[in-house]
N, C-alpha and C positions, 0 to 999 in steps of 0.2 A: 156663665158657661152655658146658657140656655136659649139666647137669641138666635133665631132663625134669619134675621134681616140686618142687612147693613145699610146705611142712608144712602150711600153713593159708591161707585166703583173705586175701590183703592187697590194699591200694590202691597204685597207682602214679600220682602226681599231676604232670601237666605244669606246670613252672613258668612256661611261656610262656602257656598258655591257662587254667590252673588245672582243666582237664578230668581227671576221675578215671577210672582204668581198673582194673578188677576184675582182679587176677592168678589165673588158675584154678590149682586144686590141680594138675592134670596138663596138660602142654603137648603139644597133639597138633595140628600145623598141616600134616599131610602132604597132605590134601586139597586146601588153598589152594596149597600149594607145586606140587603136581603139575599143578594147573589152571593156574598161572603159566608152567610149564616147557611145557606143551602149546600156550601161545601164542608161546613162544620156541624152536620146534624148531629143531635144527641150529645152535644157538649154543654156544659154549664157556660153561661155567658157571663164574663167579667169585663166590666166597664171602668177604665182608668180616667178618672176626671183630672185634667192637667198634664200636659206633656212637656213639662220643663226638665229639670236636672234630676227631680226625683220621680215624677210620673213617668217618663219616657223609658228609664231604665226599670222601674217597677213593672211597667207593661211587658218589657222582655222576660223578666224573671217568671211572670204568670204565664206568658206563653211557653215557657221552658220549664213549667212545673215539674217537681220531683215525683209527685204521686197522683197526678191527675192530668187530664186533657182539657184545656179551656179554649173556648173562642174568646179572643180578647181585643176588645173595641177601645181604642184610645181616643178621648174627645178633648178639643180645646177651642177657644173662642175664634170666630171668624173675623180677626182684626189684624192690624199690620205687624204686630208683634208676634202672633202665633199661627195664623193661618200657614205660613210656610212651612211650619213644623209638620202639620198633618200631610200636607203635599209632599214634602221631602221624604217623610217616612214611607208612603206609599210609592215614591219614584225609586226607592232603593238606596236612598242616602240617609244615614242616621243622623239626625241634627245636632248632635254633640261630638266634641272630640274629647277623647280619653286615652289615658297611657294603657288601660287595662283591654288586653287582646280579647278578653271574654264578651265585652260589650259588642263588638264586632261580630264575634262567633254566635252569640245567642241572637242577634237581629238576623243574621244569614240563616240560621236555622229556623226562626219564626217564618221568615219569607218562604223558606223551602216547604215547611209544612202548611202554609197558608192559613195559618190561625191567629194572624193580627192584622188588624185594618185600622187606619186612623182616620177620623172625620171630625167635622164640626156640626153635625147634625144632632140636635138633642132627642131626635127619635130613638137613639140608643138606650135612653133611660127607660123606655117602655119594655124593652127586651131583656134588662139585665136581671141576672140572679144575684149578682155581687156588684156593687159599686165601691170603688176605693177613691177616697178623696184626697187628692195630691196636689192642691193649689196653693199658690202663695198667700200669705197673710203678713201685710206690711206694718211696720211702726213708722210714724212720721215724727221725726225729732224736729221741733219747731225752732227752739232756740235753747241758750243756756242763760241762766241768770247769775250774776256775780262770779261768772266762771266756775259755777258748782252745780247748780241744781238744773236738772234737765226739764224742759216742758215738751211733752209728746203726746200723740194721740194714736190709739189703736183703731182703726177703721175696720169694722166687720161687714161693711156693707157688700163689697164684693164676694166675700165669704158666703153670706146670707143668700145673695143672688145665686150663687153656685148651688146651695143646698136646695133653694126653692125650685132650681130648674130639675132636680131630681125628683122632689116632692110632686111637682106638677104631672110627671108621666110614669113614675115607677109603678110596679106591681105590689100587691099587698105583701107578699112574704119574701121580699128581698133582705139581703144583708147589706147594710151600709157600714163600710169600715173607714173611719176617720184616721188618716195617717198625718195630715198637716199638723204641724206644731201649732197650738192654739192656747189662747188664755185658759188657765185651769177653770173648769166650769161650763166650757162652751159646748161639749157635747150633751151635757144633761139639759142645760138651760136653753140652748138656741137650737142645735140641730134636732134633738128630740122633738121639740115643740114644732118647728117647721115641717118635719116628715109627717107627723101626726095631723097637723091642720091640713097639709096638702092631700092626704088620704081621705080625710073625713069630707072635705069639700067635694070630692069626686064619688062619695056614697061608698066608700070602700072601708074595710075594717082597719081602724087605726092602733090596733094592739097586736097585729100579726107581724109587723116588720121587726127586723133585729138590727140593732145598732151596737157596734163595737168601736173601740179606740185603741190603737197601737201605734205609737208615734214612728215615723220612718226612721231607719238607720242608715240611710244613704251617705256614703262618703266618697265623692268623686275623686278620681285617682287611679292608681294601679290596682286597687281592690275594690273597684266600683261594684262589680256584681257580688263579690262575696260579702260585701257590706249588708247586703240585703239577704242574700241566700244562706250564709254561713256566718251567722252572728246572732247573739243573744236578742230576744225581745220580750218586753212586758206587753200585757194586754188586758183588757176588761171590756165589760158589756153593760148596759144599762139594767140588764136583769140576767138571769141565769141562761135562758136560751139564747140570748145575744152573746153572752161570753162564750159559751159552747159552740155556737156557729163560728165565732172569730177564731176560736182555737182550732177548730176542724179545718177552716181554710188555711190558716198560716201554717199547718202541719204539712200542707200539699205543696208549699213553695219554699219552706225554710227547713234546712237539715237540722230537725229538732232532735235527732238521736244524739248529735255532737253539740247541738246549741239549744237545750231545752227552753221552752217558754216559761215565763213567770206571770201567773195571773196575779193581778192585784184586785183590791176589794172594791174599786169603783172607777168610773172613767175620770172623776176628779183627781184620783191618785195616779193614774197613769199619765194624765196630762201634766200633773206636777212633776213627775219623775224626769221628764224630758226637759222641762224649762229649769229644773233645780240642777241636773247634771251640767247643762249648757251654763248656767249661772256659775256653777263652781269653777269651770274652766276659764270663764271670763274674769272672775276674781283672781285666779291664779296668775292669769297674764298681767292684769293690772297691777298685782303685787311685784312681779319682776320688773314692770316698766320703771318704778322709782329707783330699784336697785341697778338698773343699767346706767342711770344718771350717775349714781353713787360711784360704780366702777369707772365710768369715763372720768370723772372728776379726781379720783384718788389713784389713777394710773395702774389699775389691775385689769386682768382679764376675768370677765365674770363667767365665760364659758367653762374655763378649766375649774373655776370655784364650784360651779353647778354640778359639773360631772363628777367631782369628788363627793359632793353632797349627795348626789344620786346613787352612790354605791350604798347608801342607807335605804333599806327596803321601804321604810315609811315615807321616804322623801323621793321616791323614784319618779313621781310624775311631775316634778317641778319643770317649770317652762323656762325656755331659753329667750334672751333678747330678740327684738325683731322690729320690723318696719310698722307693725300694727295688725289689728284684727279685721278680718273681712269675712266674706261668706254671708249667707242667708240666717245663720243661727246665733252665734255669739254676739253680734251686733245688735240683736233686738229681743232675745228670749228673757233675759232678766227683766225687762221692761214689760213683757207680756205678764210675768208674774205679779209685778208690783199693780200693774193696771187692774188685772182680775180680782186681786185682794180687795180693791176699792169698789169697782163697778160689779162683779159678780157675787161677791160675799159681804159687800157693804161694811167693810172695816175701817177703821180709822187709823189702823197701823201702817207701816211702812217698811218696805225691804230696802233700807238705806244702802247697806252694804254693797248689795246686788245691783242697786240702781246706779250707785257711784261708780262701779267698775266699767260701766258702759261709757261714762263721760270721760274716765281716764283712758280707755282704749281708744276712743274716737280721737284723742289729740295725739296718739302715739305717732302717726305719720309726721306731725308738725315738729314733734321733738326729734324724730329721725332727721328732718330737713335742718333744723337748727344744729344739730351735730355735724352734718355735712358742711354747713357754712363756717363752723368753727373749726374745721380742719382743712379747708381750702387755703391756699398760700396767700391768695389775695381776695379781693371782692368777687364773689361767684356770680353776681348779676351780670346778665347778658351774655352769659358763656354758653358753649354748645354742650348740651347734656343728653347722654343716651340712657334711657331707662330699659333695662333688660327684664322683661316680665311684668305684666300687668294684671294678671289673674291672682286670686286671693291666696292661693297655694299652689305647691308644686304639682306639675303635670296635669293640670286640668285647664279648661278653657273658660272657667266660670269667673266673670269680672264682677260679680254682683257685691256690692259694698267692699270693694277691693280697697285696702289702704293706699295703693298706689294712686288712687283718685286724688286724694288730699295732697299728697306728696307732689304730684304733677301740678296742682293747682299753686301750690307754694312756689315752685320753681317759675311757672309762667307770670306770677305776680311780681317777681323781680326782673322781668324780662328775659329769662333764659330761652334759647332755641332748643325746643325738645324734639328728640328723636325717640321712637318707640320701636322695640321689637319683642315679639312673642311668639315661639313656635307654634302655640296652641290657638292664636287668636288672629284672625284676619282683619277683623273690623272692631274697633272699640266702641261699643255701643253708648256707653255712658258719656263718652267725649265726641261720639260721631266723627271718629278719627280712623283712617285707613292706617293699617299697621305695615311697617317696613318689612320686607321680605327677608331673603337669606342673610343670615348673620354675617358671613364672611363679606358679603358685599357692603352691609351696612358699617362694619368695622373699618373699611378702607377710608371712610371719611375722618375728617380731623375733629376729635372731640376733647373738650377740656376735662369733663367729668363722664365717667361710665358708672351707672348705678345698677349693682346687681338687686333688682327688686322683687324677685319671686323665685322660689327654690326648685326651679325645674332641673330634672337630672341631666339635661344636655348642658347646662352650666356647670356641671361638676366634672366635665371630661377634661382629658390632657389637651385635645384639640381646642377646646374653648380658652384655656389659658394660654396655649400658643397663640391664638388669635388676638387675645388681649395685649400680649406682649409685643405683638407685630404692630398693633394700634398705637401703642405708646401714648395713651391719654395722660393728662397731667395728673389726674387723680381718679383712682379706683375706689368707689365706695360699696362695700358688702353690707347692705342694710339687713341681712337676715343671718349672717354667721355661717354662710356657705362654704367658703374658702378653707382649706386646710392650712397647716402652718408651712407645708412645703410649697403650696401655692403662693402663699404671701411672700415667701423668701424669693421665689422666682419673679414675681411681679414687681418686687421692690426694686429690683434691678433696673427697672425702665421707668416705673411710675411710682408716686406716692400712693400708699394703701392705707384706707381706714376702715374698721369695722365697728358696727354698733355695739356697745356694751363692752368695748375694749378700750381702755385708757392707756394700755401699755404699748400701742403701736405708734 
């Protein structure tokens, strides 16, 4: 996130508006940045590094801070995947679709105040009082061995380059706040060393900066803004002054009177807290996966069983059956922990339970597909299949690691003709596929199978059920347990219905 040059002219295309932006060979936005800052004099400058699902909304929360006035600069890379985001933000088009009306409200308010600007010019790091690191950190799963052991790699090269871009230009006394979910040990062993080295090379004091860690709490959907502004946070710093500075900043953007901050003893501790909570959830999902198969084989309704169990407070967070795990956290965080145990802490021990949960969850879409095959009256191969929803959870446009990816592949493998509709997605980036438009028009076609594959609220409406009844597909497959008992009874009058985790239908 620091290169000012691109090797050739390229286009970056917005998947929301399809608008094309030409990426210049040289990024020089200094004049516009200085003009922006001249209108925001005497304000602390916050730079948000990374304008994806976390950073773009975090930038809005900072621009609409509760207890301060900031000049907020968002920065992302000048490449095909990211350049359109900065241009779109400055053109008045927020780069993500969300059910939460506060996102658009906060965005419009920031534009009205004129205290938010997006760029690809790393000049902004030289101006920052606070840099918030909100970039992605991926795990590459290479293969499975004996259908059990995962072989994977955590590459920190892009993350390190992003931190180096800060260290090359930052001021001595800035606060760097790492929000990216990282392998435990990363803030202390990598970020701290890079910042210190960068300052020292420029002849600056390498002990004046402040470095804190507080993992992002962003949950796309109807509570997008509140998941940042009105939710609990843990935080830490590499030393007392860093921890104090981190707390002081967070108190200006989070409603800490209602959601008090929790300080942990070290950045290792706060890093572990994030991957532990996500590992716990991943294991919970993996546990229910095998019980879904049990319910289907034994002819019972696992949903009613779990509803009954959840009345007991100690079991209230038990998960329900579904098509699979998606998104950017649960699919990788247990592996970050296991990787860091070996690489950062040089341990011979292994987080076997957490690691295996990822493997089990990765196979959930295949299990969901096999259940479909078992329920279709004849061979499902070469049939017309409609997938309703490709995002990893309801009412968001986020398709990263969506379980529908693998489900789609399984259908394609047996020759199915696939149609896709999602009210939040125009273009499916992972499949390079244009999404079919209005649902009513899509359902006028003749489908053998309609799969409810994402929990969008629009798929819970009476109008949606009416459209399905009119479409009369041979099989309606609810892969996430969205349909009510009344919905199922109505649909069964015209189509065969099956629901994952239910052997009673």
